[in-house]
C-alpha atoms as one frame of an Amber mdcrd trajectory, in Angstrom:
protein
 -14.206  -2.205   0.621 -16.481  -2.971  -2.316 -13.947  -1.467  -4.725 -11.305
  -3.956  -3.600 -13.510  -7.069  -3.623 -11.899  -9.686  -5.832  -8.612  -7.758
  -6.056  -5.464  -9.842  -5.471  -4.143  -9.940  -1.907  -2.307  -8.885   0.149
  -3.625  -5.337   0.085  -1.360  -2.383   0.900  -2.712   0.966   2.111  -0.175
   3.456   0.740  -0.106   6.554   2.977  -2.206   4.857   5.624  -1.887   7.648
   8.208  -3.867   6.499  11.238  -5.114   3.409   9.375  -8.773   4.436   9.440
  -9.447   3.864   5.724  -7.279   0.757   5.568  -9.056  -0.765   8.528 -12.430
  -0.166   6.906 -11.223  -1.700   3.655  -9.681  -4.722   5.345  -6.095  -4.202
   4.162  -3.282  -6.311   5.565  -0.465  -3.734   5.456  -0.332   0.024   5.993
   2.641   2.166   4.943   3.300   5.768   5.960   6.322   8.062   6.478   4.944
   9.439   9.772   5.907   7.251  12.730   3.406   8.934  15.061   0.526   8.114
  12.688   1.741   4.531  12.329   1.508   4.105  16.100  -2.229   4.705  15.759
  -2.481   2.509  12.650  -0.749  -0.339  14.484  -3.862  -0.703  16.613  -6.057
  -0.939  13.513  -4.109  -2.915  10.911  -2.425  -6.323  11.031   0.910  -4.864
   9.887   2.386  -1.358   9.516   5.599  -0.270   7.815   7.491   3.018   7.988
   8.372   4.153   4.469   7.665   6.365   1.476   5.933   5.679  -1.820   8.950
   6.613  -3.883  11.018   3.752  -2.356   8.618   1.052  -1.194  10.336  -1.378
   1.195   8.852  -4.575  -0.253  10.070  -7.312  -2.600   9.068  -7.331  -6.264
   5.603  -8.801  -6.895   4.954  -9.146  -3.143   1.738  -7.076  -2.963  -1.521
  -7.971  -4.664  -3.231  -4.564  -4.713  -2.622  -1.014  -3.474  -5.145   1.349
  -1.914  -4.226   5.020  -1.888  -6.619   7.657  -0.533  -5.602  11.330  -0.915
  -1.863  10.604  -1.188  -0.561  11.507  -4.644  -0.849  15.266  -4.131   1.653
  14.978  -1.263   4.283  12.874  -3.062   7.647  14.305  -4.081   7.727  11.975
  -7.112   4.287  10.662  -8.149   5.685   8.990 -11.285   8.332   7.212  -9.212
   5.677   6.029  -6.787   3.613   4.697  -9.681   6.657   2.740 -10.888   7.156
   1.361  -7.386   3.510   0.282  -7.167   3.843  -1.498 -10.501   7.013  -3.235
  -9.268   5.188  -4.514  -6.192   2.055  -5.643  -7.958   3.408  -7.095 -11.226
   3.436 -10.854 -11.280   6.005 -12.880 -13.158   5.889 -12.652 -16.912   5.333
 -16.408 -17.148   1.669 -15.862 -17.865   0.402 -15.291 -14.320  -2.080 -12.386
 -14.355  -1.107  -9.224 -12.519
């Protein structure tokens, strides 16, 4: 939680699994491709979404910060996921900080 203090919100837990880490960090949204794990996370997090990192189901610039614990080694396309995270967290180019 201390690592995220001051980070822009909302916070997304990418690969939330059961939501244990996200709950402890205080994230608003958990995303995971495993529906059975999301059922557990739904009892721990305010919002859960079924999806994968390579095609994040959120609008551009709609997420403030992303938490990811032990996820990248399981991704089919880590570079694509990094691009998706940037798409979600980049603010407009009008001078607003990202």
